[in-house]
N, C-alpha and C positions, 0 to 999 in steps of 0.2 A: 469480631471485627467486621464492620460493614465495608464492602468493596464497591467502589463506584464503577459501574460497567457502562456508563454512557460514553460512547465513542466521541473523541475530540475531532476527528476528521470524518468526512462523508464520502460516499460512493461518487465517483466522478472528479474528485478533488486531486490536483497534482501536488505531490509531496516529494521531499528529498530525505535521504538518510542523514541522520545527525553526524555520523562518523565516516561513513564510506561514500565514495564518489558515484552515487547513482540516484536517480529520481524515477518517478513513475506515477501512474494514475491508479487510484483505488477502484477495484472492481468488486470487492467483497470484504466483509468485516466479520470476525469471530469475536464474541463478547469476552472470551478468555482464550488462552492457548489451546489450539486444537490441531497439533501436529504430533509427530512421533517423539518419544523420549530420546531416541537415537539422534534425531535432528537437533533437539534442544541441547543435548550433551555435547554435540559437535561444536557448539559456540564456545570460544574460550571463556573460562570461568570469570575472568576479570571484566568481561563485557556482556556476560550472559544476562538477558533481561528476565524480569519477573514473569511468571505465568498468569498472574491474576490481573490482567489488563487486556484491553482490546488488541487484537492482532489483525493486520491488514494484508490482503492479497493485492499485489500490485502488478500491472503490466509495466515492467521496469526497463530501464536502459542505462547504460554507462557509455563511455566514449567508444567502446569496441563493439557492443552487441546489445540485443534486446532479449529479455527473458521474463519469467514470472518469479516474483519475490514474495516472501512471507515475513512481515516485519512487525515488531512490537510497537505500540504507541509511543513508548518512551524514547524510541530511536528515530522518530519521524518529526519533521518540521515542514511547515508550508513551503512550497516552492514559489519563489517570488520572481522568477525570470519572465513569466508570461509566455514562454515558448510552449508549443504543443509537444506532446510525447510522440516519438516516431515509431513506437511498437506497432507491428503490422496488424494486431488485433484491435487496436483502439477504435477504428471505424466500424467494427462489427458490433461493439457494445455501446458506443457513445456517438452523440451528435455533435453539435457546435460547441466550441470552447469559448467561454466568456468569463473574464476575471479569474482565471486559474482553475475553473471548474467546467468539466464537460457535462453537457446535458445527457441524460440517460435515454438511450434509444429504446423505443417501445419494442417489446418482443413480438416478432411476427408469428402469426398462427400457422401451424403446419398441419 
């Protein structure tokens, strides 16, 4: 079986979770699941996502806090609020926000 590993979303894009009340900006993408088996098994079986799809690293936020999330493509939707993400690390990685997508800040030479 051929698996499509083309990511639907891109780095800098603001997305929201399909089921849970949080949103965030994508800062990295794994072509397939790349976390621990323990993490994967901790997800309730009835909502556990497939491993053979892109997984996204998000600078995430909900109504209470900011954090880093790891989410399967099947559980993400584009965020259409037009609002910026308030996570404190957003401005370390990204520049201006335009049409729901942050520009990627050039890495500084050290």
